[in-house]
C-alpha positions in Angstrom: -205.9 -68.8 32.2 -207.9 -71.7 33.7 -210.3 -71.4 36.6 -211.4 -74.6 38.5 -213.5 -75.2 41.5 -212.2 -78.1 43.6 -214.0 -80.6 45.7 -213.7 -78.5 48.9 -216.4 -76.2 47.6 -219.2 -75.8 50.2 -221.6 -73.9 48.0 -221.6 -70.8 50.2 -222.1 -68.4 47.3 -219.3 -66.0 48.0 -217.8 -66.4 44.6 -221.1 -65.7 42.9 -221.7 -62.6 45.0 -218.2 -61.2 44.0 -218.2 -62.3 40.4 -221.6 -63.5 39.1 -220.5 -63.2 35.5 -218.3 -66.2 36.0 -219.6 -68.2 39.0 -223.0 -69.6 39.7 -223.9 -71.8 42.7 -226.3 -74.8 42.4 -225.2 -76.9 45.3 -221.6 -76.2 44.3 -220.0 -73.5 42.3 -219.9 -73.7 38.5 -217.5 -71.8 36.3 -218.7 -70.1 33.1 -215.5 -70.7 31.1 -216.5 -68.2 28.3 -216.6 -65.3 30.8 -213.4 -65.9 32.5 -211.1 -63.9 30.2 -213.1 -60.7 30.4 -213.5 -60.9 34.1 -210.1 -61.9 35.6 -210.1 -59.2 38.2 -213.3 -60.4 39.8 -212.2 -64.0 39.4 -209.2 -63.2 41.5 -211.3 -61.4 44.1 -213.7 -64.4 44.3 -210.8 -66.8 44.8 -209.5 -64.7 47.7 -213.1 -64.5 49.2 -213.6 -68.2 49.1 -213.6 -69.4 52.7 -212.4 -72.9 51.8 -209.9 -71.9 49.0 -211.9 -74.0 46.5 -211.2 -71.7 43.5 -208.0 -72.6 41.7 -206.6 -70.0 39.1 -203.9 -71.3 37.0 
């Protein structure tokens, strides 16, 4: 599974607060690819929590 943060990210930090193992925000959200597989539940929660739908889970 692939997780991307698209250009609509506003850096609000919602994803990081829901799933800090995968997301970190430094201006915009960054994805820790190595942690995605072990944290899919919180990745999906973070995608749902994103106010601008910037997290794409494929």
